[in-house]
TORVO-16363 format. One line per field, with one value per residue: residue number from 1; residue in three letters; x, y, z of N, C-alpha, C in turn. Coordinates in pm, 1 decimal, padded with zeros to 6 digits. Layout:
% residues N
num = [NUM / ...]
residuo = [ala / ...]
n_x = [X / ...]
n_y = [Y / ...]
n_z = [Z / ...]
ca_x = [X / ...]
ca_y = [Y / ...]
ca_z = [Z / ...]
c_x = [X / ...]
c_y = [Y / ...]
c_z = [Z / ...]
END
This chain:
% residues 201
num = [1 / 2 / 3 / 4 / 5 / 6 / 7 / 8 / 9 / 10 / 11 / 12 / 13 / 14 / 15 / 16 / 17 / 18 / 19 / 20 / 21 / 22 / 23 / 24 / 25 / 26 / 27 / 28 / 29 / 30 / 31 / 32 / 33 / 34 / 35 / 36 / 37 / 38 / 39 / 40 / 41 / 42 / 43 / 44 / 45 / 46 / 47 / 48 / 49 / 50 / 51 / 52 / 53 / 54 / 55 / 56 / 57 / 58 / 59 / 60 / 61 / 62 / 63 / 64 / 65 / 66 / 67 / 68 / 69 / 70 / 71 / 72 / 73 / 74 / 75 / 76 / 77 / 78 / 79 / 80 / 81 / 82 / 83 / 84 / 85 / 86 / 87 / 88 / 89 / 90 / 91 / 92 / 93 / 94 / 95 / 96 / 97 / 98 / 99 / 100 / 101 / 102 / 103 / 104 / 105 / 106 / 107 / 108 / 109 / 110 / 111 / 112 / 113 / 114 / 115 / 116 / 117 / 118 / 119 / 120 / 121 / 122 / 123 / 124 / 125 / 126 / 127 / 128 / 129 / 130 / 131 / 132 / 133 / 134 / 135 / 136 / 137 / 138 / 139 / 140 / 141 / 142 / 143 / 144 / 145 / 146 / 147 / 148 / 149 / 150 / 151 / 152 / 153 / 154 / 155 / 156 / 157 / 158 / 159 / 160 / 161 / 162 / 163 / 164 / 165 / 166 / 167 / 168 / 169 / 170 / 171 / 172 / 173 / 174 / 175 / 176 / 177 / 178 / 179 / 180 / 181 / 182 / 183 / 184 / 185 / 186 / 187 / 188 / 189 / 190 / 191 / 192 / 193 / 194 / 195 / 196 / 197 / 198 / 199 / 200 / 201]
residuo = [met / arg / val / thr / val / ile / asp / tyr / lys / ala / gly / asn / leu / thr / ser / val / leu / lys / ala / leu / arg / his / leu / gly / ala / asp / pro / val / val / his / asp / ser / asp / his / phe / his / val / glu / ser / ser / glu / arg / ile / val / leu / pro / gly / val / gly / his / phe / ala / ala / thr / gln / arg / leu / asp / ser / thr / gly / leu / ala / gln / ala / ile / arg / ser / ala / val / ser / arg / gly / val / pro / phe / leu / gly / ile / cys / val / gly / met / gln / trp / leu / tyr / ser / gly / ser / thr / glu / ala / pro / asp / gln / pro / gly / leu / gly / his / phe / cys / glu / ser / cys / ser / arg / phe / pro / glu / arg / lys / asp / lys / val / pro / his / val / gly / trp / asn / ser / leu / gly / val / ile / asp / ser / ser / arg / leu / leu / ala / gly / val / gly / ser / gly / glu / tyr / val / tyr / phe / thr / his / ser / tyr / lys / ala / pro / val / thr / pro / asp / thr / ala / ala / ile / thr / glu / tyr / ile / glu / pro / phe / ala / ala / ala / val / glu / arg / glu / asn / val / met / gly / val / gln / phe / his / pro / glu / lys / ser / gly / asp / thr / gly / leu / lys / ile / leu / arg / asn / phe / leu / glu / trp / lys / cys]
n_x = [-01694.1 / -01401.3 / -01313.5 / -01101.0 / -01105.9 / -00988.8 / -00841.9 / -00787.4 / -00841.5 / -01027.2 / -01230.9 / -01603.1 / -01662.8 / -01850.0 / -02100.1 / -02024.2 / -01922.8 / -02122.1 / -02323.0 / -02162.0 / -02159.4 / -02403.4 / -02449.3 / -02344.9 / -02047.2 / -01720.0 / -01589.6 / -01273.1 / -01085.2 / -00814.9 / -00535.6 / -00267.6 / -00154.5 / 00071.4 / 00127.9 / -00126.1 / -00296.5 / -00198.8 / -00212.1 / -00469.9 / -00836.5 / -01044.2 / -01047.7 / -01150.3 / -01184.3 / -01295.9 / -01391.0 / -01418.0 / -01443.3 / -01125.0 / -00893.2 / -00626.3 / -00632.3 / -00535.6 / -00283.8 / -00184.1 / -00225.7 / 00026.8 / 00205.2 / 00196.0 / 00241.5 / 00072.7 / -00054.6 / 00134.0 / 00126.1 / -00152.1 / -00108.0 / 00035.4 / -00141.0 / -00356.5 / -00225.9 / -00194.5 / -00444.8 / -00662.8 / -00978.4 / -01060.3 / -01246.7 / -01306.1 / -01462.3 / -01603.9 / -01404.8 / -01224.9 / -01253.2 / -01186.6 / -00896.8 / -00796.0 / -00742.8 / -00477.4 / -00474.5 / -00611.8 / -00744.8 / -00804.8 / -00599.4 / -00324.1 / -00063.1 / -00062.3 / -00031.6 / -00258.4 / -00345.8 / -00313.3 / -00416.9 / -00603.6 / -00540.1 / -00635.7 / -00727.1 / -00892.9 / -01150.7 / -01296.9 / -01636.8 / -01775.9 / -01820.8 / -02145.2 / -02376.4 / -02478.4 / -02507.4 / -02274.1 / -02130.6 / -02258.5 / -02506.3 / -02703.9 / -02974.5 / -02909.6 / -03013.8 / -02861.0 / -02676.5 / -02621.9 / -02334.5 / -02330.9 / -02178.5 / -02058.4 / -01935.4 / -01937.2 / -02177.4 / -02356.1 / -02695.1 / -02812.9 / -03029.7 / -03031.7 / -03138.3 / -03156.9 / -03171.7 / -02885.0 / -02698.2 / -02517.8 / -02257.2 / -02044.9 / -01773.9 / -01594.1 / -01500.4 / -01466.8 / -01386.4 / -01543.7 / -01483.6 / -01319.8 / -01303.9 / -01525.6 / -01812.1 / -02066.2 / -02263.2 / -02347.6 / -02540.1 / -02462.7 / -02470.2 / -02265.0 / -02182.3 / -02049.6 / -01842.3 / -02004.8 / -01953.1 / -01636.6 / -01461.6 / -01199.2 / -01084.9 / -00988.1 / -01000.7 / -01169.6 / -01445.2 / -01682.8 / -01828.2 / -02056.7 / -02222.2 / -02267.5 / -02327.0 / -02533.9 / -02723.2 / -02980.9 / -03148.9 / -03046.5 / -02771.4 / -02688.6 / -02693.1 / -02494.7 / -02263.9 / -02280.7 / -02228.2 / -01968.7 / -01854.6 / -01904.8 / -01752.8 / -01563.2 / -01257.5]
n_y = [-02085.8 / -01966.0 / -01675.5 / -01486.0 / -01155.6 / -00970.7 / -00631.6 / -00363.8 / -00078.7 / -00032.3 / -00142.8 / -00262.9 / -00313.8 / -00365.0 / -00425.8 / -00687.8 / -00789.8 / -00846.5 / -00968.9 / -01241.9 / -01280.6 / -01323.3 / -01588.5 / -01724.0 / -01752.9 / -01668.1 / -01379.9 / -01210.4 / -00933.2 / -00833.5 / -00616.4 / -00642.8 / -00855.3 / -01090.7 / -01378.9 / -01471.1 / -01469.4 / -01624.8 / -01865.6 / -01908.1 / -02026.0 / -01980.5 / -01696.4 / -01376.2 / -01119.2 / -00834.3 / -00534.3 / -00203.7 / 00084.3 / 00192.0 / 00009.9 / 00064.9 / 00078.5 / -00190.1 / -00193.3 / -00179.9 / -00429.7 / -00523.9 / -00355.1 / -00426.2 / -00683.5 / -00838.1 / -00954.2 / -01141.6 / -01347.5 / -01392.1 / -01543.4 / -01764.0 / -01878.2 / -01956.6 / -02122.6 / -02368.0 / -02454.6 / -02311.4 / -02188.3 / -01903.3 / -01583.7 / -01343.2 / -01020.2 / -00797.0 / -00529.8 / -00722.5 / -00916.8 / -00851.3 / -00797.7 / -01065.2 / -01125.3 / -01086.5 / -00800.7 / -00469.0 / -00228.2 / -00028.2 / 00094.3 / 00054.5 / 00010.1 / -00166.0 / -00457.6 / -00746.3 / -01056.7 / -01243.3 / -01519.7 / -01570.9 / -01529.9 / -01322.2 / -00971.6 / -00691.7 / -00465.3 / -00176.5 / -00089.6 / -00036.6 / 00325.5 / 00467.5 / 00701.8 / 00801.4 / 00530.2 / 00383.9 / 00404.4 / 00069.7 / 00004.8 / -00168.4 / -00417.1 / -00720.1 / -01067.8 / -01369.5 / -01597.3 / -01893.7 / -02138.8 / -02476.1 / -02624.3 / -02509.7 / -02478.8 / -02259.2 / -02156.7 / -02343.6 / -02446.0 / -02185.6 / -02087.3 / -02039.3 / -01706.3 / -01588.7 / -01293.4 / -01023.0 / -00821.6 / -00516.9 / -00299.3 / -00099.9 / 00001.1 / -00160.4 / -00471.9 / -00828.9 / -01064.1 / -01305.8 / -01632.1 / -01957.7 / -02040.3 / -01883.7 / -01864.2 / -01807.8 / -01570.4 / -01229.4 / -00984.4 / -00657.1 / -00371.5 / -00553.9 / -00905.2 / -01023.2 / -01149.8 / -01258.0 / -01429.3 / -01611.0 / -01881.5 / -02129.9 / -02406.6 / -02369.5 / -02104.3 / -01820.0 / -01571.8 / -01273.4 / -01062.8 / -00898.5 / -00806.1 / -01012.4 / -00974.4 / -00765.4 / -00878.4 / -01003.1 / -01333.0 / -01460.1 / -01393.4 / -01458.0 / -01742.5 / -01763.9 / -01712.4 / -01881.3 / -02116.8 / -02080.2 / -02050.5 / -02334.2 / -02449.7 / -02738.8 / -02875.6]
n_z = [00279.6 / 00201.4 / 00039.9 / -00161.0 / -00281.4 / -00491.3 / -00453.7 / -00648.7 / -00646.7 / -00827.2 / -00838.4 / -00779.9 / -00524.0 / -00295.0 / -00376.6 / -00468.5 / -00258.6 / -00097.4 / -00238.2 / -00238.8 / 00034.4 / 00084.3 / -00050.0 / 00143.8 / 00143.9 / 00255.7 / 00212.0 / 00166.3 / 00150.1 / -00045.6 / -00116.4 / -00149.5 / -00038.4 / -00122.8 / -00054.6 / 00070.3 / -00150.1 / -00355.3 / -00212.7 / -00202.0 / -00200.3 / -00383.5 / -00642.6 / -00678.8 / -00912.4 / -00939.8 / -01125.2 / -01261.4 / -01482.2 / -01625.7 / -01825.2 / -01794.7 / -01514.3 / -01428.3 / -01418.3 / -01157.8 / -01077.8 / -01163.3 / -01047.5 / -00775.1 / -00767.0 / -00738.3 / -00975.7 / -01043.2 / -00851.3 / -00862.2 / -01109.6 / -01025.8 / -00841.8 / -01043.9 / -01164.3 / -01038.7 / -01006.6 / -00877.8 / -00883.1 / -01067.5 / -01109.9 / -01319.3 / -01338.6 / -01544.5 / -01617.6 / -01500.8 / -01623.8 / -01880.2 / -01836.0 / -01830.2 / -02110.0 / -02355.6 / -02384.8 / -02424.7 / -02625.2 / -02516.8 / -02336.5 / -02453.2 / -02389.2 / -02153.0 / -02010.3 / -02023.1 / -01835.7 / -02033.7 / -02058.3 / -02226.1 / -02552.3 / -02727.8 / -02804.7 / -02629.0 / -02734.8 / -02817.6 / -02857.9 / -03188.9 / -03316.9 / -03216.0 / -03241.9 / -02942.7 / -02822.6 / -02721.4 / -02382.7 / -02356.3 / -02158.0 / -01942.9 / -01940.4 / -02118.2 / -02317.7 / -02266.0 / -02489.7 / -02431.3 / -02413.9 / -02433.8 / -02284.9 / -02056.3 / -01738.7 / -01560.7 / -01614.9 / -01583.2 / -01551.6 / -01620.1 / -01858.2 / -02211.6 / -02308.8 / -02076.0 / -01850.5 / -01787.5 / -01651.2 / -01792.3 / -01813.0 / -01991.8 / -02216.1 / -02360.2 / -02535.0 / -02544.5 / -02790.9 / -02992.3 / -02929.4 / -02953.0 / -02658.7 / -02562.0 / -02340.6 / -02320.2 / -02570.5 / -02620.8 / -02758.7 / -02875.5 / -03060.7 / -03220.5 / -03222.0 / -02917.9 / -02665.4 / -02358.8 / -02139.5 / -02079.4 / -02049.3 / -01941.6 / -01853.5 / -01530.0 / -01500.8 / -01521.3 / -01678.0 / -01657.1 / -01864.9 / -01787.9 / -01493.0 / -01236.8 / -00961.4 / -00975.7 / -01123.0 / -01027.6 / -00966.6 / -01160.9 / -01196.4 / -00921.0 / -00948.2 / -01086.7 / -00968.7 / -00748.2 / -00916.7 / -00951.3 / -00684.1 / -00617.6 / -00755.2 / -00873.9 / -00911.9]
ca_x = [-01568.9 / -01295.0 / -01293.1 / -00999.1 / -01145.0 / -00889.7 / -00894.0 / -00694.7 / -00871.3 / -01114.9 / -01357.6 / -01703.0 / -01650.5 / -01950.4 / -02198.7 / -01982.5 / -01877.4 / -02286.3 / -02334.4 / -02085.1 / -02195.8 / -02563.5 / -02442.1 / -02252.8 / -01886.9 / -01663.9 / -01502.9 / -01167.5 / -01034.1 / -00662.9 / -00490.2 / -00124.0 / -00084.4 / 00091.4 / 00098.3 / -00257.1 / -00341.3 / -00140.0 / -00272.2 / -00624.6 / -00900.6 / -01109.3 / -01024.0 / -01258.2 / -01141.4 / -01400.3 / -01342.9 / -01497.8 / -01349.2 / -01049.2 / -00813.0 / -00545.1 / -00609.4 / -00491.7 / -00129.8 / -00155.5 / -00173.2 / 00204.8 / 00300.6 / 00198.8 / 00317.5 / -00049.2 / -00046.5 / 00224.5 / 00058.6 / -00278.5 / -00071.5 / 00072.0 / -00259.0 / -00401.1 / -00145.2 / -00197.9 / -00586.4 / -00723.5 / -01095.1 / -01040.2 / -01343.2 / -01305.9 / -01575.4 / -01629.8 / -01265.8 / -01139.3 / -01252.3 / -01082.4 / -00761.3 / -00752.2 / -00675.0 / -00364.1 / -00449.4 / -00716.3 / -00693.1 / -00856.2 / -00458.2 / -00225.5 / 00055.9 / -00089.8 / -00042.8 / -00326.2 / -00287.1 / -00263.6 / -00426.2 / -00658.8 / -00419.1 / -00703.4 / -00733.0 / -01023.3 / -01159.9 / -01415.5 / -01751.6 / -01771.4 / -01875.6 / -02271.4 / -02432.5 / -02589.4 / -02497.2 / -02166.8 / -02105.2 / -02358.3 / -02579.5 / -02855.5 / -03011.9 / -02904.5 / -02996.1 / -02751.2 / -02676.7 / -02505.1 / -02266.1 / -02420.3 / -02055.2 / -02013.1 / -01966.3 / -01985.4 / -02346.6 / -02467.4 / -02833.1 / -02849.2 / -03074.3 / -03031.9 / -03234.6 / -03167.6 / -03112.2 / -02783.4 / -02687.9 / -02389.6 / -02240.4 / -01917.2 / -01751.0 / -01469.6 / -01572.8 / -01416.6 / -01427.7 / -01643.2 / -01367.0 / -01366.9 / -01310.6 / -01644.8 / -01898.1 / -02180.1 / -02241.8 / -02462.8 / -02501.6 / -02493.7 / -02410.9 / -02243.8 / -02192.0 / -01929.8 / -01817.1 / -02035.2 / -01835.6 / -01519.7 / -01395.3 / -01109.0 / -01053.2 / -01049.2 / -01039.4 / -01338.1 / -01484.9 / -01817.1 / -01818.2 / -02169.6 / -02206.3 / -02340.7 / -02385.3 / -02622.1 / -02814.9 / -03073.4 / -03147.9 / -02950.9 / -02615.3 / -02626.6 / -02680.5 / -02355.7 / -02181.8 / -02288.5 / -02134.8 / -01823.9 / -01803.8 / -01930.0 / -01662.0 / -01500.3 / -01123.4]
ca_y = [-02087.0 / -01833.3 / -01631.2 / -01358.4 / -01077.9 / -00844.7 / -00496.9 / -00282.5 / 00021.9 / 00000.8 / -00260.9 / -00247.8 / -00439.1 / -00375.2 / -00523.8 / -00856.9 / -00908.5 / -00863.5 / -01117.4 / -01363.1 / -01319.3 / -01386.4 / -01736.8 / -01812.4 / -01752.9 / -01558.8 / -01300.7 / -01144.4 / -00814.5 / -00812.6 / -00554.9 / -00657.7 / -00975.4 / -01193.9 / -01499.0 / -01510.7 / -01472.9 / -01753.2 / -01978.4 / -01878.6 / -02131.5 / -01894.6 / -01562.2 / -01302.9 / -00963.8 / -00729.2 / -00421.8 / -00078.5 / 00187.3 / 00209.5 / -00088.0 / 00115.3 / 00074.4 / -00303.2 / -00150.5 / -00166.6 / -00561.3 / -00555.7 / -00291.6 / -00444.7 / -00811.3 / -00937.8 / -01035.9 / -01254.4 / -01410.1 / -01457.3 / -01663.3 / -01891.9 / -01967.3 / -02016.3 / -02252.1 / -02466.6 / -02492.0 / -02222.2 / -02127.2 / -01748.3 / -01526.1 / -01194.2 / -00967.1 / -00661.6 / -00524.7 / -00826.7 / -01038.6 / -00833.5 / -00861.0 / -01206.3 / -01145.6 / -00996.9 / -00644.9 / -00382.1 / -00116.8 / 00099.4 / 00096.4 / -00054.9 / -00015.5 / -00195.6 / -00602.4 / -00825.3 / -01173.0 / -01338.4 / -01642.6 / -01588.1 / -01442.0 / -01224.8 / -00846.6 / -00642.4 / -00338.2 / -00070.7 / -00104.5 / 00048.3 / 00408.8 / 00485.7 / 00783.7 / 00756.4 / 00399.5 / 00375.2 / 00286.1 / -00040.0 / 00014.4 / -00219.8 / -00581.0 / -00832.9 / -01185.8 / -01470.9 / -01750.8 / -01977.8 / -02245.1 / -02590.4 / -02687.1 / -02408.1 / -02532.1 / -02156.0 / -02093.9 / -02461.3 / -02423.2 / -02068.2 / -02118.6 / -01892.1 / -01603.2 / -01535.5 / -01155.7 / -01011.0 / -00651.8 / -00466.2 / -00146.3 / -00133.2 / 00004.8 / -00230.9 / -00610.3 / -00927.6 / -01112.4 / -01434.6 / -01758.3 / -02140.2 / -02027.8 / -01804.0 / -01957.5 / -01711.6 / -01463.7 / -01140.6 / -00907.7 / -00495.8 / -00313.2 / -00672.7 / -01022.2 / -01028.9 / -01269.9 / -01205.1 / -01496.5 / -01681.7 / -02015.6 / -02252.8 / -02485.1 / -02297.7 / -01956.6 / -01766.6 / -01438.3 / -01249.4 / -00904.0 / -00839.0 / -00802.2 / -01113.3 / -00920.6 / -00697.7 / -00953.7 / -01087.9 / -01453.1 / -01538.5 / -01376.0 / -01525.4 / -01888.0 / -01800.7 / -01689.4 / -02007.3 / -02229.2 / -02047.0 / -02106.2 / -02513.3 / -02526.3 / -02876.6 / -02904.7]
ca_z = [00198.9 / 00214.6 / -00116.0 / -00191.8 / -00368.3 / -00514.5 / -00439.5 / -00725.8 / -00656.4 / -00954.6 / -00865.1 / -00733.4 / -00401.3 / -00197.0 / -00415.6 / -00508.5 / -00120.0 / -00028.4 / -00308.7 / -00190.0 / 00164.8 / 00064.5 / -00080.1 / 00224.8 / 00142.9 / 00340.7 / 00132.7 / 00224.9 / 00047.4 / -00025.4 / -00195.3 / -00178.4 / 00021.1 / -00232.7 / 00005.2 / 00078.8 / -00302.4 / -00383.5 / -00132.7 / -00204.6 / -00241.5 / -00466.4 / -00628.8 / -00784.8 / -00965.2 / -00988.8 / -01190.1 / -01334.8 / -01510.0 / -01736.5 / -01816.7 / -01734.7 / -01368.3 / -01380.8 / -01406.8 / -01006.5 / -01029.9 / -01226.0 / -00971.3 / -00649.7 / -00729.4 / -00750.4 / -01101.1 / -01049.5 / -00731.5 / -00958.0 / -01188.6 / -00907.3 / -00801.8 / -01129.5 / -01209.5 / -00922.5 / -01039.7 / -00787.0 / -00951.0 / -01088.4 / -01155.6 / -01339.2 / -01358.3 / -01606.6 / -01654.5 / -01440.6 / -01703.0 / -02005.9 / -01767.0 / -01872.3 / -02226.1 / -02393.9 / -02353.2 / -02459.2 / -02702.5 / -02416.0 / -02287.3 / -02553.6 / -02340.1 / -02033.5 / -02061.3 / -01945.8 / -01783.8 / -02140.1 / -02046.2 / -02366.2 / -02625.7 / -02817.9 / -02728.3 / -02630.5 / -02816.0 / -02813.3 / -02941.9 / -03291.4 / -03267.8 / -03283.5 / -03168.5 / -02827.4 / -02838.6 / -02617.7 / -02346.1 / -02312.5 / -02013.7 / -01953.2 / -01948.4 / -02225.7 / -02271.0 / -02277.5 / -02565.5 / -02352.2 / -02484.5 / -02330.3 / -02218.4 / -01978.9 / -01603.8 / -01483.0 / -01658.5 / -01570.4 / -01497.3 / -01676.5 / -01978.9 / -02312.7 / -02323.2 / -01943.3 / -01854.5 / -01705.4 / -01650.3 / -01832.0 / -01785.2 / -02026.0 / -02363.3 / -02405.2 / -02502.5 / -02568.4 / -02915.3 / -02945.4 / -02965.3 / -02878.9 / -02529.2 / -02511.3 / -02238.1 / -02340.3 / -02622.4 / -02634.0 / -02866.2 / -02828.7 / -03213.3 / -03267.5 / -03112.4 / -02824.6 / -02553.2 / -02241.7 / -02045.2 / -02113.3 / -01971.2 / -01986.9 / -01707.7 / -01399.8 / -01517.4 / -01599.1 / -01680.7 / -01714.9 / -01891.6 / -01709.2 / -01336.6 / -01171.1 / -00821.4 / -00991.1 / -01218.5 / -01000.0 / -00956.3 / -01264.8 / -01153.3 / -00772.9 / -01009.9 / -01184.6 / -00840.7 / -00660.6 / -00973.0 / -00914.7 / -00546.6 / -00576.0 / -00849.8 / -00828.3 / -00957.8]
c_x = [-01513.0 / -01269.2 / -01220.3 / -01065.0 / -01023.4 / -00923.0 / -00768.7 / -00737.9 / -00950.3 / -01234.7 / -01467.2 / -01721.9 / -01770.0 / -02028.6 / -02161.6 / -01965.5 / -02024.7 / -02338.1 / -02267.0 / -02124.0 / -02290.0 / -02558.0 / -02367.7 / -02097.2 / -01863.5 / -01546.9 / -01397.9 / -01093.9 / -00862.5 / -00646.4 / -00339.2 / -00072.9 / -00091.9 / 00069.9 / -00015.6 / -00338.9 / -00302.4 / -00190.2 / -00439.2 / -00728.8 / -00980.9 / -01071.6 / -01107.1 / -01187.3 / -01245.9 / -01358.1 / -01423.2 / -01393.6 / -01248.8 / -00940.1 / -00690.7 / -00495.7 / -00550.4 / -00344.2 / -00112.6 / -00149.9 / -00046.1 / 00259.9 / 00291.2 / 00239.2 / 00154.6 / -00076.1 / 00021.0 / 00148.2 / -00069.5 / -00228.5 / -00026.1 / -00029.8 / -00301.0 / -00345.6 / -00151.2 / -00355.8 / -00694.6 / -00853.0 / -01046.0 / -01188.1 / -01306.9 / -01405.9 / -01570.2 / -01486.8 / -01191.2 / -01170.9 / -01173.7 / -00929.4 / -00707.2 / -00678.9 / -00542.5 / -00356.1 / -00592.3 / -00673.4 / -00751.7 / -00694.3 / -00369.3 / -00111.4 / 00052.2 / -00106.0 / -00196.3 / -00243.1 / -00226.4 / -00313.8 / -00515.3 / -00555.9 / -00487.1 / -00665.8 / -00879.9 / -01015.7 / -01279.0 / -01508.0 / -01763.1 / -01872.3 / -01998.4 / -02307.3 / -02518.7 / -02591.7 / -02403.4 / -02131.2 / -02243.9 / -02397.9 / -02679.0 / -02847.1 / -02983.4 / -02912.2 / -02859.9 / -02757.3 / -02592.1 / -02466.1 / -02266.2 / -02316.3 / -02028.5 / -02019.0 / -02038.4 / -02116.5 / -02433.0 / -02610.3 / -02880.2 / -02885.7 / -03049.8 / -03144.7 / -03281.4 / -03086.3 / -02985.3 / -02787.9 / -02544.8 / -02379.8 / -02055.3 / -01909.1 / -01656.2 / -01521.8 / -01429.1 / -01437.6 / -01504.4 / -01480.0 / -01403.9 / -01389.7 / -01453.6 / -01753.5 / -02055.2 / -02172.9 / -02359.8 / -02441.9 / -02568.9 / -02422.2 / -02348.1 / -02232.5 / -02033.6 / -01939.3 / -01886.8 / -01976.4 / -01756.6 / -01497.1 / -01314.3 / -01061.3 / -01089.6 / -01036.3 / -01155.1 / -01373.9 / -01612.5 / -01792.6 / -01957.2 / -02133.3 / -02310.5 / -02412.5 / -02487.7 / -02729.3 / -02908.0 / -03031.5 / -03045.1 / -02793.8 / -02578.6 / -02643.5 / -02555.3 / -02250.3 / -02188.8 / -02254.3 / -01988.7 / -01783.7 / -01836.1 / -01816.6 / -01572.4 / -01369.2 / -01093.9]
c_y = [-01954.2 / -01790.1 / -01513.1 / -01303.2 / -00969.3 / -00704.5 / -00392.4 / -00149.3 / 00091.0 / -00088.7 / -00229.7 / -00358.4 / -00462.0 / -00481.1 / -00657.0 / -00896.5 / -00924.6 / -00990.5 / -01227.9 / -01398.2 / -01387.8 / -01528.6 / -01796.4 / -01817.5 / -01661.9 / -01488.7 / -01221.6 / -01051.2 / -00812.9 / -00710.6 / -00559.6 / -00778.8 / -01091.4 / -01358.0 / -01524.1 / -01542.7 / -01605.7 / -01871.9 / -01966.5 / -02012.2 / -02123.3 / -01761.4 / -01495.6 / -01142.4 / -00885.5 / -00608.6 / -00339.8 / 00027.8 / 00177.8 / 00091.6 / -00057.4 / 00080.3 / -00059.3 / -00299.5 / -00181.3 / -00313.4 / -00578.5 / -00484.8 / -00360.0 / -00631.0 / -00901.2 / -01006.5 / -01151.9 / -01378.6 / -01465.8 / -01562.9 / -01783.8 / -01961.0 / -02020.0 / -02131.0 / -02394.2 / -02495.4 / -02410.2 / -02166.1 / -01982.8 / -01700.7 / -01383.7 / -01118.5 / -00796.7 / -00650.5 / -00638.2 / -00954.5 / -00999.5 / -00826.3 / -00985.5 / -01224.7 / -01054.1 / -00894.0 / -00597.7 / -00250.1 / 00038.2 / 00167.4 / 00013.1 / -00075.3 / -00121.9 / -00359.1 / -00655.6 / -00929.5 / -01263.4 / -01464.9 / -01666.4 / -01499.8 / -01311.7 / -01092.1 / -00776.4 / -00525.7 / -00289.4 / -00110.4 / -00005.4 / 00175.2 / 00444.4 / 00593.0 / 00740.5 / 00600.7 / 00334.8 / 00472.1 / 00174.3 / -00031.4 / -00041.4 / -00367.1 / -00647.1 / -00988.5 / -01247.0 / -01570.6 / -01812.3 / -02113.8 / -02385.8 / -02629.2 / -02637.0 / -02455.1 / -02401.6 / -02113.1 / -02236.7 / -02392.4 / -02271.2 / -02117.5 / -01985.6 / -01814.5 / -01527.4 / -01368.0 / -01139.9 / -00862.5 / -00631.1 / -00356.6 / -00144.9 / -00065.6 / -00060.9 / -00367.1 / -00680.6 / -01009.3 / -01262.2 / -01540.2 / -01869.6 / -02142.1 / -01948.1 / -01930.0 / -01901.4 / -01590.0 / -01375.7 / -01049.4 / -00745.5 / -00441.5 / -00435.6 / -00759.4 / -01012.3 / -01129.6 / -01203.3 / -01291.8 / -01594.8 / -01783.3 / -02091.0 / -02303.6 / -02415.0 / -02146.4 / -01914.1 / -01629.5 / -01381.7 / -01086.4 / -00812.3 / -00854.6 / -00885.6 / -01062.1 / -00829.0 / -00752.2 / -01042.3 / -01232.2 / -01543.7 / -01531.9 / -01454.8 / -01676.7 / -01898.0 / -01796.6 / -01833.4 / -02101.3 / -02214.6 / -02126.5 / -02267.3 / -02533.6 / -02654.9 / -02880.0 / -03008.9]
c_z = [00201.7 / 00031.9 / -00122.3 / -00295.5 / -00402.3 / -00544.8 / -00542.6 / -00713.4 / -00778.5 / -00949.7 / -00785.3 / -00626.4 / -00328.2 / -00248.6 / -00449.3 / -00364.0 / -00095.0 / -00097.2 / -00257.7 / -00075.6 / 00177.3 / 00039.8 / 00013.9 / 00233.3 / 00240.1 / 00278.4 / 00223.8 / 00116.5 / 00080.7 / -00140.1 / -00253.4 / -00097.0 / -00066.5 / -00160.6 / 00017.2 / -00069.1 / -00340.6 / -00322.1 / -00133.1 / -00247.5 / -00361.2 / -00512.5 / -00738.7 / -00786.2 / -01018.1 / -01052.4 / -01284.9 / -01378.0 / -01598.6 / -01702.6 / -01766.9 / -01595.8 / -01315.5 / -01387.6 / -01253.6 / -00984.6 / -01074.7 / -01079.1 / -00826.1 / -00631.9 / -00760.0 / -00853.8 / -01115.0 / -00950.6 / -00793.8 / -01021.3 / -01117.2 / -00898.4 / -00896.5 / -01195.3 / -01143.7 / -00926.5 / -00930.5 / -00917.9 / -00951.1 / -01179.3 / -01206.6 / -01377.7 / -01428.9 / -01665.0 / -01601.9 / -01547.7 / -01854.4 / -01962.0 / -01836.3 / -02010.2 / -02241.6 / -02357.4 / -02413.7 / -02552.4 / -02631.1 / -02362.4 / -02349.3 / -02498.2 / -02215.9 / -02102.5 / -01960.7 / -01862.3 / -01928.0 / -02111.5 / -02166.3 / -02471.6 / -02736.6 / -02720.4 / -02730.1 / -02687.1 / -02780.9 / -02913.8 / -03057.7 / -03249.0 / -03307.6 / -03189.7 / -03069.2 / -02800.0 / -02738.3 / -02508.5 / -02358.4 / -02206.5 / -02012.9 / -01939.8 / -02096.5 / -02204.4 / -02298.2 / -02381.1 / -02502.4 / -02432.9 / -02372.8 / -02254.0 / -02099.0 / -01836.2 / -01501.2 / -01501.6 / -01655.9 / -01480.5 / -01562.6 / -01830.2 / -02106.6 / -02314.5 / -02170.4 / -01965.8 / -01780.2 / -01733.5 / -01681.0 / -01826.0 / -01890.5 / -02193.6 / -02448.4 / -02409.3 / -02572.3 / -02707.7 / -02871.9 / -03025.2 / -02897.9 / -02726.6 / -02457.7 / -02456.7 / -02295.5 / -02433.8 / -02623.2 / -02761.8 / -02852.2 / -02977.4 / -03274.9 / -03145.3 / -03050.9 / -02727.9 / -02425.3 / -02120.2 / -02146.2 / -01995.7 / -02052.4 / -01865.7 / -01591.0 / -01399.4 / -01622.6 / -01586.3 / -01709.1 / -01711.9 / -01816.0 / -01548.3 / -01260.3 / -01044.2 / -00875.1 / -01112.6 / -01148.4 / -00941.8 / -01050.9 / -01202.6 / -00993.5 / -00834.1 / -01038.3 / -01078.4 / -00753.6 / -00744.5 / -00933.6 / -00773.6 / -00506.5 / -00688.6 / -00819.8 / -00936.0 / -01020.4]
END
């Protein structure tokens, strides 16, 4: 399967590409090809670092290409900052809008000495109706590294807790996001990526 992986110069591409290839996908990296993105079968948006880096999605026209693909039902997966971009924005970069697929905003964890960023393995509390997390049981562990998080809402597909509860995964129709790194989360992460690749619209 041909999978478009978006490179906006802030993503952890190497391990994501390796995981997708391990599962039999044929990932292709694009950083400006609007036509290819709009006509994709699957789109993955990895992301690490600062939310402000997502400005490149706007300046290159990739944000609009993604909107067009999503509107025609293409499965989309955002990873880490890629998930946060699905929201209206983040307090990390208040002037930079997100995609706005989810109307809420992301925010920083409350400050506690030696607590932020959140780096390490946490267990998931999975919502039974999630298709992205099908076959993943509550209590399975995945790997996180982040300082900002999304709130728990009706679109939350999995919850975890670090200082406070937050959305570990989000899902509405063909748009999905995971705050953790599935490509670094062993068999559980591969199971989630496989669910995404096998997603039936």
